[in-house]
TILOBA-760398 format. One record per residue (C-alpha): residue number from 1; x, y, z. Coordinates in nm, 4 decimals, always signed. Example, Ala and Ser with C-alpha at 12.3 -4.5 7.8 and 13.67 -1.06 7.14 Angstrom:
BEGIN
<i:1	x:+1.2300	y:-0.4500	z:+0.7800>
<i:2	x:+1.3670	y:-0.1060	z:+0.7140>
This chain:
BEGIN
<i:1	x:+1.8131	y:-2.7150	z:+4.5543>
<i:2	x:+2.0053	y:-2.7909	z:+4.2383>
<i:3	x:+1.8613	y:-3.0529	z:+4.0074>
<i:4	x:+2.0611	y:-3.3635	z:+3.9132>
<i:5	x:+1.9033	y:-3.3615	z:+3.5668>
<i:6	x:+2.1219	y:-3.1931	z:+3.3020>
<i:7	x:+1.9573	y:-2.9342	z:+3.0781>
<i:8	x:+2.0383	y:-2.7478	z:+2.7556>
<i:9	x:+2.1504	y:-2.3926	z:+2.8238>
<i:10	x:+2.2826	y:-2.2804	z:+2.4859>
<i:11	x:+2.1915	y:-2.3789	z:+2.1319>
<i:12	x:+2.3533	y:-2.1800	z:+1.8526>
<i:13	x:+2.2785	y:-2.4055	z:+1.5559>
<i:14	x:+2.2209	y:-2.7733	z:+1.4773>
<i:15	x:+2.5829	y:-2.8599	z:+1.5581>
<i:16	x:+2.6422	y:-2.6542	z:+1.8713>
<i:17	x:+2.4872	y:-2.7169	z:+2.2101>
<i:18	x:+2.6012	y:-2.7074	z:+2.5691>
<i:19	x:+2.4524	y:-2.9171	z:+2.8471>
<i:20	x:+2.5222	y:-2.8303	z:+3.2076>
<i:21	x:+2.3777	y:-2.8891	z:+3.5522>
<i:22	x:+2.1513	y:-2.6379	z:+3.7243>
<i:23	x:+2.4221	y:-2.5501	z:+3.9771>
<i:24	x:+2.6571	y:-2.4099	z:+3.7120>
<i:25	x:+2.7146	y:-2.0403	z:+3.7796>
<i:26	x:+2.6237	y:-1.7841	z:+3.5142>
<i:27	x:+2.9882	y:-1.6979	z:+3.4509>
<i:28	x:+3.0659	y:-2.0623	z:+3.3713>
<i:29	x:+2.7639	y:-2.0833	z:+3.1401>
<i:30	x:+2.8803	y:-1.7763	z:+2.9509>
<i:31	x:+3.2270	y:-1.9236	z:+2.9174>
<i:32	x:+3.0826	y:-2.2473	z:+2.7784>
<i:33	x:+2.8682	y:-2.0577	z:+2.5285>
<i:34	x:+3.1689	y:-1.8504	z:+2.4231>
<i:35	x:+3.3734	y:-2.1663	z:+2.3665>
<i:36	x:+3.0983	y:-2.3015	z:+2.1441>
<i:37	x:+3.0915	y:-1.9859	z:+1.9311>
<i:38	x:+3.4685	y:-1.9875	z:+1.8935>
<i:39	x:+3.5146	y:-2.3550	z:+1.8084>
<i:40	x:+3.1920	y:-2.4055	z:+1.6125>
<i:41	x:+3.1577	y:-2.7655	z:+1.7147>
<i:42	x:+2.9513	y:-2.9822	z:+1.9463>
<i:43	x:+3.0429	y:-2.9470	z:+2.3136>
<i:44	x:+2.8783	y:-3.1660	z:+2.5728>
<i:45	x:+2.9230	y:-3.0845	z:+2.9408>
<i:46	x:+2.7602	y:-3.3368	z:+3.1697>
<i:47	x:+2.7688	y:-3.2692	z:+3.5422>
<i:48	x:+2.6437	y:-3.5040	z:+3.8146>
<i:49	x:+2.5942	y:-3.3559	z:+4.1605>
<i:50	x:+2.4938	y:-3.6797	z:+4.3298>
<i:51	x:+2.8067	y:-3.7694	z:+4.5270>
<i:52	x:+2.8818	y:-3.4298	z:+4.6780>
<i:53	x:+2.5205	y:-3.3526	z:+4.7627>
<i:54	x:+2.4521	y:-3.6875	z:+4.9276>
<i:55	x:+2.7845	y:-3.7051	z:+5.1086>
<i:56	x:+2.7198	y:-3.3624	z:+5.2563>
<i:57	x:+2.3657	y:-3.4597	z:+5.3494>
<i:58	x:+2.4878	y:-3.7721	z:+5.5237>
<i:59	x:+2.7306	y:-3.5609	z:+5.7254>
<i:60	x:+2.4625	y:-3.2995	z:+5.7948>
<i:61	x:+2.2216	y:-3.5701	z:+5.9059>
<i:62	x:+2.4757	y:-3.6880	z:+6.1627>
<i:63	x:+2.5619	y:-3.3329	z:+6.2720>
<i:64	x:+2.1941	y:-3.2520	z:+6.3291>
<i:65	x:+2.1797	y:-3.5292	z:+6.5879>
<i:66	x:+2.4561	y:-3.3717	z:+6.7936>
<i:67	x:+2.6040	y:-3.7110	z:+6.8718>
<i:68	x:+2.9524	y:-3.8563	z:+6.8539>
<i:69	x:+3.0648	y:-4.1325	z:+6.6176>
<i:70	x:+3.1250	y:-4.3709	z:+6.9062>
<i:71	x:+3.0034	y:-4.7006	z:+6.7607>
<i:72	x:+3.2048	y:-4.9416	z:+6.5482>
<i:73	x:+2.9981	y:-5.0236	z:+6.2373>
<i:74	x:+2.9130	y:-5.3947	z:+6.2216>
<i:75	x:+2.9988	y:-5.4019	z:+5.8512>
<i:76	x:+3.3074	y:-5.1885	z:+5.7869>
<i:77	x:+3.4297	y:-5.1237	z:+6.1454>
<i:78	x:+3.4360	y:-4.7468	z:+6.0780>
<i:79	x:+3.3298	y:-4.5192	z:+6.3637>
<i:80	x:+2.9571	y:-4.4629	z:+6.3181>
<i:81	x:+2.6423	y:-4.3403	z:+6.4924>
<i:82	x:+2.3753	y:-4.5830	z:+6.6100>
<i:83	x:+2.0289	y:-4.5314	z:+6.7534>
<i:84	x:+1.7754	y:-4.7881	z:+6.8772>
<i:85	x:+1.4121	y:-4.7586	z:+6.7737>
<i:86	x:+1.1987	y:-4.7996	z:+7.0855>
<i:87	x:+0.9009	y:-4.9380	z:+6.8930>
<i:88	x:+1.0456	y:-5.2280	z:+6.6916>
<i:89	x:+1.3943	y:-5.2453	z:+6.8502>
<i:90	x:+1.5557	y:-5.1967	z:+6.5104>
<i:91	x:+1.8795	y:-4.9978	z:+6.4781>
<i:92	x:+1.9431	y:-4.6911	z:+6.2668>
<i:93	x:+2.3071	y:-4.6521	z:+6.1660>
<i:94	x:+2.4777	y:-4.3548	z:+6.0052>
<i:95	x:+2.8199	y:-4.4656	z:+5.8829>
<i:96	x:+3.0638	y:-4.2464	z:+5.6825>
<i:97	x:+3.1382	y:-4.5476	z:+5.4610>
<i:98	x:+2.8238	y:-4.7655	z:+5.4479>
<i:99	x:+2.5775	y:-4.4752	z:+5.4522>
<i:100	x:+2.2385	y:-4.4682	z:+5.6219>
<i:101	x:+2.1116	y:-4.8119	z:+5.7224>
<i:102	x:+1.8244	y:-4.9566	z:+5.9224>
<i:103	x:+1.8867	y:-5.3017	z:+6.0665>
<i:104	x:+1.5997	y:-5.5155	z:+6.1934>
<i:105	x:+1.5984	y:-5.6417	z:+6.5497>
<i:106	x:+1.6457	y:-6.0062	z:+6.4459>
<i:107	x:+1.9463	y:-5.9259	z:+6.2263>
<i:108	x:+2.0966	y:-5.7118	z:+6.5006>
<i:109	x:+2.0546	y:-5.9861	z:+6.7583>
<i:110	x:+2.2048	y:-6.2459	z:+6.5241>
<i:111	x:+2.5019	y:-6.0230	z:+6.4427>
<i:112	x:+2.5801	y:-5.9356	z:+6.8046>
<i:113	x:+2.5449	y:-6.2899	z:+6.9399>
<i:114	x:+2.8354	y:-6.5259	z:+6.9973>
<i:115	x:+2.7322	y:-6.7386	z:+6.6977>
<i:116	x:+2.8619	y:-6.6884	z:+6.3431>
<i:117	x:+2.5335	y:-6.5414	z:+6.2213>
<i:118	x:+2.4229	y:-6.2242	z:+6.0459>
<i:119	x:+2.7173	y:-6.0039	z:+5.9547>
<i:120	x:+2.9514	y:-6.2433	z:+6.1341>
<i:121	x:+2.8866	y:-6.5048	z:+5.8665>
<i:122	x:+3.0925	y:-6.2945	z:+5.6218>
<i:123	x:+3.4704	y:-6.2619	z:+5.6124>
<i:124	x:+3.6343	y:-5.9203	z:+5.6555>
<i:125	x:+3.6939	y:-5.8926	z:+5.2803>
<i:126	x:+3.3337	y:-5.9867	z:+5.2045>
<i:127	x:+3.2087	y:-5.7267	z:+5.4529>
<i:128	x:+3.4073	y:-5.4556	z:+5.2724>
<i:129	x:+3.2454	y:-5.5616	z:+4.9441>
<i:130	x:+2.9055	y:-5.5541	z:+5.1162>
<i:131	x:+2.9780	y:-5.2060	z:+5.2525>
<i:132	x:+3.0593	y:-5.0759	z:+4.9037>
<i:133	x:+2.7546	y:-5.2429	z:+4.7513>
<i:134	x:+2.5244	y:-5.0850	z:+5.0109>
<i:135	x:+2.6716	y:-4.7365	z:+4.9628>
<i:136	x:+2.6523	y:-4.7599	z:+4.5850>
<i:137	x:+2.2875	y:-4.8639	z:+4.6086>
<i:138	x:+2.2204	y:-4.5434	z:+4.8010>
<i:139	x:+2.4274	y:-4.3156	z:+4.5783>
<i:140	x:+2.3322	y:-4.4504	z:+4.2358>
<i:141	x:+1.9713	y:-4.3342	z:+4.2388>
<i:142	x:+1.7938	y:-4.0360	z:+4.0835>
<i:143	x:+1.6663	y:-3.9257	z:+4.4236>
<i:144	x:+1.7983	y:-3.5939	z:+4.5530>
<i:145	x:+1.7461	y:-3.6823	z:+4.9167>
<i:146	x:+1.9159	y:-3.9481	z:+5.1203>
<i:147	x:+1.7538	y:-4.2861	z:+5.1043>
<i:148	x:+1.8043	y:-4.5485	z:+5.3715>
<i:149	x:+1.8472	y:-4.9204	z:+5.3136>
<i:150	x:+1.6626	y:-5.1581	z:+5.5425>
<i:151	x:+1.8447	y:-5.4834	z:+5.6073>
<i:152	x:+1.6923	y:-5.8019	z:+5.7422>
<i:153	x:+1.8299	y:-6.1549	z:+5.7451>
<i:154	x:+1.6982	y:-6.2413	z:+5.3976>
<i:155	x:+1.7970	y:-5.9180	z:+5.2216>
<i:156	x:+2.1446	y:-5.9371	z:+5.3779>
<i:157	x:+2.1930	y:-6.2831	z:+5.2302>
<i:158	x:+2.0902	y:-6.1724	z:+4.8802>
<i:159	x:+2.2750	y:-5.8392	z:+4.8760>
<i:160	x:+2.5820	y:-5.9950	z:+5.0351>
<i:161	x:+2.6030	y:-6.2714	z:+4.7747>
<i:162	x:+2.5535	y:-6.0194	z:+4.4955>
<i:163	x:+2.8366	y:-5.8046	z:+4.6332>
<i:164	x:+3.0725	y:-6.1023	z:+4.6558>
<i:165	x:+2.9921	y:-6.2280	z:+4.3054>
<i:166	x:+3.0373	y:-5.8866	z:+4.1441>
<i:167	x:+3.3689	y:-5.7702	z:+4.2883>
<i:168	x:+3.5145	y:-5.5324	z:+4.0263>
<i:169	x:+3.8600	y:-5.5768	z:+3.8773>
<i:170	x:+4.1282	y:-5.3082	z:+3.8988>
<i:171	x:+4.0387	y:-5.1344	z:+3.5720>
<i:172	x:+3.6757	y:-5.1125	z:+3.6730>
<i:173	x:+3.7723	y:-4.9768	z:+4.0152>
<i:174	x:+3.9671	y:-4.6965	z:+3.8493>
<i:175	x:+3.6617	y:-4.6118	z:+3.6402>
<i:176	x:+3.4167	y:-4.6065	z:+3.9307>
<i:177	x:+3.6644	y:-4.4075	z:+4.1435>
<i:178	x:+3.6939	y:-4.1459	z:+3.8692>
<i:179	x:+3.3164	y:-4.1500	z:+3.8297>
<i:180	x:+3.2759	y:-4.0952	z:+4.2058>
<i:181	x:+3.5220	y:-3.8053	z:+4.1883>
<i:182	x:+3.3206	y:-3.6529	z:+3.9039>
<i:183	x:+3.0111	y:-3.6611	z:+4.1247>
<i:184	x:+3.1944	y:-3.4484	z:+4.3812>
<i:185	x:+3.2233	y:-3.1670	z:+4.1291>
<i:186	x:+2.9788	y:-2.8783	z:+4.0998>
<i:187	x:+3.1088	y:-2.7833	z:+3.7567>
<i:188	x:+3.3374	y:-2.9159	z:+3.4851>
<i:189	x:+3.7042	y:-2.9139	z:+3.5870>
<i:190	x:+3.6391	y:-2.8114	z:+3.9469>
<i:191	x:+3.9196	y:-2.8890	z:+4.1906>
<i:192	x:+3.8326	y:-3.1773	z:+4.4228>
<i:193	x:+3.9587	y:-3.1771	z:+4.7800>
<i:194	x:+3.9361	y:-3.4720	z:+5.0191>
<i:195	x:+3.8750	y:-3.2562	z:+5.3219>
<i:196	x:+3.7474	y:-3.4983	z:+5.5841>
<i:197	x:+3.6616	y:-3.8608	z:+5.6656>
<i:198	x:+3.3188	y:-3.8315	z:+5.5031>
<i:199	x:+3.4578	y:-3.7590	z:+5.1560>
<i:200	x:+3.7351	y:-4.0142	z:+5.2073>
<i:201	x:+3.4953	y:-4.2915	z:+5.3081>
<i:202	x:+3.2600	y:-4.2021	z:+5.0220>
<i:203	x:+3.5431	y:-4.2614	z:+4.7724>
<i:204	x:+3.6611	y:-4.5764	z:+4.9519>
<i:205	x:+3.3120	y:-4.7264	z:+4.9425>
<i:206	x:+3.2249	y:-4.6245	z:+4.5876>
<i:207	x:+3.5486	y:-4.7753	z:+4.4484>
<i:208	x:+3.5547	y:-5.0922	z:+4.6657>
<i:209	x:+3.8789	y:-4.9844	z:+4.8332>
<i:210	x:+4.0058	y:-5.1098	z:+5.1685>
<i:211	x:+4.1848	y:-4.8111	z:+5.3191>
<i:212	x:+4.3648	y:-4.4820	z:+5.2561>
<i:213	x:+4.6698	y:-4.6629	z:+5.1166>
<i:214	x:+4.4635	y:-4.8244	z:+4.8407>
<i:215	x:+4.2887	y:-4.4929	z:+4.7694>
<i:216	x:+4.6218	y:-4.3121	z:+4.7435>
<i:217	x:+4.7553	y:-4.5818	z:+4.5092>
<i:218	x:+4.4489	y:-4.5582	z:+4.2822>
<i:219	x:+4.4656	y:-4.1780	z:+4.2763>
<i:220	x:+4.8316	y:-4.1985	z:+4.1724>
<i:221	x:+4.7351	y:-4.4542	z:+3.9050>
<i:222	x:+4.4718	y:-4.2153	z:+3.7663>
<i:223	x:+4.7352	y:-3.9423	z:+3.7657>
<i:224	x:+4.9905	y:-4.1593	z:+3.5824>
<i:225	x:+4.7270	y:-4.2446	z:+3.3211>
<i:226	x:+4.6608	y:-3.8743	z:+3.2707>
<i:227	x:+4.3020	y:-3.8861	z:+3.3981>
<i:228	x:+4.3564	y:-3.6470	z:+3.6921>
<i:229	x:+4.6094	y:-3.3723	z:+3.7545>
<i:230	x:+4.7719	y:-3.2573	z:+4.0788>
<i:231	x:+4.8825	y:-2.8928	z:+4.1229>
<i:232	x:+5.2566	y:-2.8199	z:+4.1191>
<i:233	x:+5.2502	y:-2.7269	z:+4.4873>
<i:234	x:+4.9845	y:-2.8175	z:+4.7387>
<i:235	x:+4.9009	y:-2.8597	z:+5.1048>
<i:236	x:+4.6812	y:-3.1438	z:+5.2306>
<i:237	x:+4.3616	y:-3.0524	z:+5.4135>
<i:238	x:+4.3061	y:-3.4065	z:+5.5372>
<i:239	x:+4.5726	y:-3.6714	z:+5.5852>
<i:240	x:+4.8105	y:-3.6785	z:+5.2870>
<i:241	x:+4.5648	y:-3.6317	z:+4.9983>
<i:242	x:+4.6454	y:-3.3672	z:+4.7357>
<i:243	x:+4.3767	y:-3.1599	z:+4.5627>
<i:244	x:+4.3220	y:-3.2654	z:+4.2022>
<i:245	x:+4.1182	y:-3.2037	z:+3.8869>
<i:246	x:+3.9838	y:-3.4377	z:+3.6203>
<i:247	x:+4.1593	y:-3.3804	z:+3.2871>
<i:248	x:+3.9985	y:-3.3773	z:+2.9430>
<i:249	x:+4.1523	y:-3.7222	z:+2.8931>
<i:250	x:+3.9813	y:-3.8333	z:+3.2151>
<i:251	x:+3.6408	y:-3.7170	z:+3.0911>
<i:252	x:+3.7076	y:-3.9031	z:+2.7660>
<i:253	x:+3.7868	y:-4.2193	z:+2.9615>
<i:254	x:+3.4577	y:-4.1862	z:+3.1524>
<i:255	x:+3.2619	y:-4.1449	z:+2.8297>
<i:256	x:+3.4320	y:-4.4448	z:+2.6661>
<i:257	x:+3.3741	y:-4.6695	z:+2.9673>
<i:258	x:+3.0097	y:-4.5618	z:+2.9962>
<i:259	x:+2.9487	y:-4.6502	z:+2.6342>
<i:260	x:+3.0850	y:-4.9964	z:+2.7115>
<i:261	x:+2.8525	y:-5.0221	z:+3.0111>
<i:262	x:+2.5521	y:-4.9645	z:+2.7836>
<i:263	x:+2.5898	y:-5.3269	z:+2.6699>
<i:264	x:+2.5058	y:-5.4292	z:+3.0270>
<i:265	x:+2.1522	y:-5.3047	z:+2.9680>
<i:266	x:+2.0841	y:-5.5976	z:+2.7364>
<i:267	x:+1.7863	y:-5.8194	z:+2.8176>
<i:268	x:+1.9198	y:-6.1158	z:+2.6170>
<i:269	x:+2.0741	y:-6.4245	z:+2.7775>
<i:270	x:+2.2790	y:-6.6727	z:+2.5764>
<i:271	x:+2.2239	y:-7.0383	z:+2.6667>
<i:272	x:+2.5261	y:-7.2623	z:+2.6056>
<i:273	x:+2.3993	y:-7.6210	z:+2.5935>
<i:274	x:+2.4421	y:-7.9340	z:+2.3838>
<i:275	x:+2.2172	y:-7.9136	z:+2.0799>
<i:276	x:+2.0599	y:-8.2580	z:+2.1242>
<i:277	x:+1.7004	y:-8.3650	z:+2.1842>
<i:278	x:+1.7827	y:-8.5241	z:+2.5212>
<i:279	x:+1.8675	y:-8.1754	z:+2.6496>
<i:280	x:+1.5419	y:-8.0143	z:+2.5353>
<i:281	x:+1.3701	y:-8.0650	z:+2.8730>
<i:282	x:+1.6703	y:-7.9082	z:+3.0486>
<i:283	x:+1.6623	y:-7.6136	z:+2.8104>
<i:284	x:+1.2895	y:-7.5774	z:+2.8749>
<i:285	x:+1.3583	y:-7.5327	z:+3.2477>
<i:286	x:+1.6401	y:-7.2866	z:+3.1737>
<i:287	x:+1.4147	y:-7.0936	z:+2.9360>
<i:288	x:+1.1342	y:-7.0682	z:+3.1902>
<i:289	x:+1.3725	y:-6.9481	z:+3.4626>
<i:290	x:+1.5216	y:-6.6805	z:+3.2360>
<i:291	x:+1.1811	y:-6.5617	z:+3.1160>
<i:292	x:+1.0446	y:-6.5604	z:+3.4713>
<i:293	x:+1.3247	y:-6.3188	z:+3.5608>
<i:294	x:+1.2235	y:-6.1008	z:+3.2663>
<i:295	x:+1.5054	y:-6.1802	z:+3.0217>
<i:296	x:+1.5121	y:-6.3267	z:+2.6705>
<i:297	x:+1.6845	y:-6.6676	z:+2.6249>
<i:298	x:+1.8897	y:-6.7242	z:+2.3092>
<i:299	x:+1.9938	y:-7.0727	z:+2.1885>
<i:300	x:+2.1669	y:-7.1409	z:+1.8593>
<i:301	x:+1.9315	y:-7.4073	z:+1.7218>
<i:302	x:+1.6212	y:-7.2096	z:+1.8224>
<i:303	x:+1.7062	y:-6.9035	z:+1.6115>
<i:304	x:+1.7083	y:-6.8120	z:+1.2449>
<i:305	x:+2.0438	y:-6.7140	z:+1.0959>
<i:306	x:+2.2390	y:-6.7259	z:+0.7713>
<i:307	x:+2.5986	y:-6.8042	z:+0.6824>
<i:308	x:+2.8434	y:-6.9359	z:+0.9411>
<i:309	x:+2.6832	y:-7.0374	z:+1.2728>
<i:310	x:+2.9902	y:-6.9414	z:+1.4800>
<i:311	x:+2.9596	y:-6.5815	z:+1.3630>
<i:312	x:+2.5997	y:-6.5813	z:+1.4867>
<i:313	x:+2.6963	y:-6.7421	z:+1.8200>
<i:314	x:+2.9753	y:-6.4911	z:+1.8869>
<i:315	x:+2.7512	y:-6.1995	z:+1.7918>
<i:316	x:+2.4730	y:-6.3179	z:+2.0260>
<i:317	x:+2.7152	y:-6.3742	z:+2.3134>
<i:318	x:+2.8455	y:-6.0186	z:+2.2689>
<i:319	x:+2.4890	y:-5.8858	z:+2.2861>
<i:320	x:+2.3978	y:-6.0856	z:+2.5996>
<i:321	x:+2.3716	y:-5.9587	z:+2.9574>
<i:322	x:+2.5025	y:-6.2932	z:+3.0845>
<i:323	x:+2.5427	y:-6.6562	z:+2.9784>
<i:324	x:+2.3913	y:-6.9746	z:+3.1245>
<i:325	x:+2.6046	y:-7.2826	z:+3.0536>
<i:326	x:+2.5035	y:-7.6478	z:+3.0963>
<i:327	x:+2.8416	y:-7.8135	z:+3.1690>
<i:328	x:+2.7362	y:-8.1657	z:+3.2734>
<i:329	x:+2.8824	y:-8.3484	z:+2.9722>
<i:330	x:+3.1884	y:-8.1263	z:+2.9269>
<i:331	x:+3.0861	y:-8.0424	z:+2.5716>
<i:332	x:+3.3691	y:-7.8613	z:+2.3902>
<i:333	x:+3.1311	y:-7.6198	z:+2.2194>
<i:334	x:+2.9858	y:-7.5167	z:+2.5530>
<i:335	x:+3.3331	y:-7.4669	z:+2.6976>
<i:336	x:+3.4297	y:-7.2525	z:+2.3973>
<i:337	x:+3.1237	y:-7.0326	z:+2.4477>
<i:338	x:+3.2050	y:-6.9966	z:+2.8191>
<i:339	x:+3.5617	y:-6.8915	z:+2.7393>
<i:340	x:+3.4464	y:-6.6478	z:+2.4731>
<i:341	x:+3.1988	y:-6.4849	z:+2.7136>
<i:342	x:+3.4541	y:-6.4600	z:+2.9941>
<i:343	x:+3.7024	y:-6.3033	z:+2.7543>
<i:344	x:+3.4473	y:-6.0313	z:+2.6827>
<i:345	x:+3.3809	y:-5.9779	z:+3.0531>
<i:346	x:+3.0317	y:-6.1277	z:+3.0299>
<i:347	x:+2.9215	y:-6.3122	z:+3.3495>
<i:348	x:+2.8614	y:-6.6872	z:+3.3296>
<i:349	x:+2.6247	y:-6.9016	z:+3.5383>
<i:350	x:+2.7321	y:-7.2687	z:+3.5074>
<i:351	x:+2.4766	y:-7.5410	z:+3.5845>
<i:352	x:+2.5555	y:-7.9067	z:+3.6569>
<i:353	x:+2.3311	y:-8.2102	z:+3.6861>
<i:354	x:+2.3798	y:-8.4513	z:+3.9743>
<i:355	x:+2.2905	y:-8.8022	z:+3.8630>
<i:356	x:+2.1282	y:-9.0561	z:+4.0923>
<i:357	x:+2.3732	y:-9.2241	z:+4.3291>
<i:358	x:+2.6434	y:-8.9784	z:+4.2225>
<i:359	x:+2.8419	y:-8.8700	z:+4.5265>
<i:360	x:+3.0493	y:-8.5897	z:+4.3794>
<i:361	x:+2.9194	y:-8.4353	z:+4.0525>
<i:362	x:+3.2116	y:-8.1880	z:+4.0493>
<i:363	x:+3.4516	y:-8.4650	z:+3.9490>
<i:364	x:+3.3336	y:-8.4278	z:+3.5890>
<i:365	x:+3.3963	y:-8.0511	z:+3.5857>
<i:366	x:+3.7192	y:-7.9146	z:+3.4416>
<i:367	x:+3.9378	y:-7.7526	z:+3.7086>
<i:368	x:+3.9114	y:-7.4112	z:+3.5393>
<i:369	x:+3.5388	y:-7.3998	z:+3.6190>
<i:370	x:+3.5456	y:-7.5505	z:+3.9675>
<i:371	x:+3.6131	y:-7.2063	z:+4.1123>
<i:372	x:+3.2737	y:-7.0836	z:+3.9911>
<i:373	x:+2.9573	y:-7.0865	z:+4.2005>
<i:374	x:+2.7976	y:-7.3719	z:+4.0053>
<i:375	x:+2.4271	y:-7.4490	z:+4.0335>
<i:376	x:+2.3818	y:-7.8224	z:+4.0981>
<i:377	x:+2.0403	y:-7.9670	z:+4.0124>
<i:378	x:+1.8788	y:-8.3089	z:+4.0064>
<i:379	x:+1.5576	y:-8.2405	z:+3.8111>
<i:380	x:+1.4327	y:-7.9693	z:+3.5709>
<i:381	x:+1.1892	y:-7.8365	z:+3.8337>
<i:382	x:+1.4748	y:-7.8034	z:+4.0796>
<i:383	x:+1.6863	y:-7.6263	z:+3.8185>
<i:384	x:+1.4182	y:-7.3716	z:+3.7260>
<i:385	x:+1.3772	y:-7.2476	z:+4.0819>
<i:386	x:+1.7500	y:-7.2361	z:+4.1599>
<i:387	x:+1.8401	y:-7.0619	z:+3.8349>
<i:388	x:+1.5665	y:-6.7997	z:+3.8690>
<i:389	x:+1.6796	y:-6.7223	z:+4.2245>
<i:390	x:+2.0425	y:-6.6929	z:+4.1127>
<i:391	x:+1.9522	y:-6.4564	z:+3.8285>
<i:392	x:+1.7456	y:-6.2430	z:+4.0660>
<i:393	x:+2.0330	y:-6.2225	z:+4.3155>
<i:394	x:+2.3025	y:-6.1397	z:+4.0588>
<i:395	x:+2.1240	y:-5.9294	z:+3.7979>
<i:396	x:+1.7813	y:-5.8494	z:+3.9429>
<i:397	x:+1.4308	y:-5.9098	z:+3.8152>
<i:398	x:+1.3517	y:-5.6848	z:+3.5207>
<i:399	x:+1.0790	y:-5.4340	z:+3.6006>
<i:400	x:+0.8486	y:-5.5469	z:+3.3216>
<i:401	x:+0.8412	y:-5.9010	z:+3.4648>
<i:402	x:+0.8277	y:-5.7880	z:+3.8278>
<i:403	x:+0.5098	y:-5.5927	z:+3.7556>
<i:404	x:+0.3512	y:-5.9038	z:+3.6059>
<i:405	x:+0.4584	y:-6.1219	z:+3.8994>
<i:406	x:+0.3281	y:-5.8669	z:+4.1529>
């Protein structure tokens, strides 16, 4: 079995090295080494075999059962295979789009009842986002083998909300589609062919796409941008999809976007809040929630800096994984920091205090922020729990803190 871990296969001097996957054939390795000798410069060839290997395994898993895809998946409505476990009455589902799932008996019963429970509590669009989130959780691991996701009522609620809150924009969808295509390659520049529904549904799920029309549009967009190339003449093997290859410009786009994604590994969280003493107890609750989730809170008046404070604030926002904003008083500084973060694509969690006898606290929120999923709290203790749960659902608990909590 080929390893997913890249390795060095040629090193001619300090400035020349080639990195390829284990599955690269000897002829390709020799070609890469020859290119290095001729050009005398650093060449990096990174190959990921995850998508193709796992997509094939998912198909092989279904084929080994000798069963038909005669069940409509509860999540994406794609034809899937389902089997009931006689011991705990759970259901095992193999879906070309969602992947390999195990659904508990209680979730199954809720989702197949006449009530709007379980999967029925989500809209069709939300279910497609959930489907993509589940498949990406299975694909984006270092494991070689297929891994199944077990869903119960509680995990469905958390994963579903995370999927809805993190719907990618068009530019990001193009990136993750190209990244998914790259994973279908066994070597650099290999021609990719969408040959059946398994490969098609893998790409649909990985890029949060609805159907073949959206996939075709995104493929054409990648082609127009110069990231993939179609042959001059071709014949479709499945539906109307052409074969294609990733161009050198496409690999450059992947590298550039991945470098940008490295900023998402930050453990810092910027706290936008009025810098007054009466807000110290609120900040204390925010700080405890952030630290409980394993992140590092950053607040302007709690740090050491020199020169102009706005330069420090903008720098810290840029370095943050996300921003927590206390918007109760409508402070202009807080609103500026929210806008700056959103402009950089940094997620924002707004929090709002509900005063005693206040019927509608949202009346004091500017209309631009009313569309956000705002945390409403009445006391610091209430805020700490809600904020920690929201952080866990959206960004996860950092491993270092999870180990301490366990």
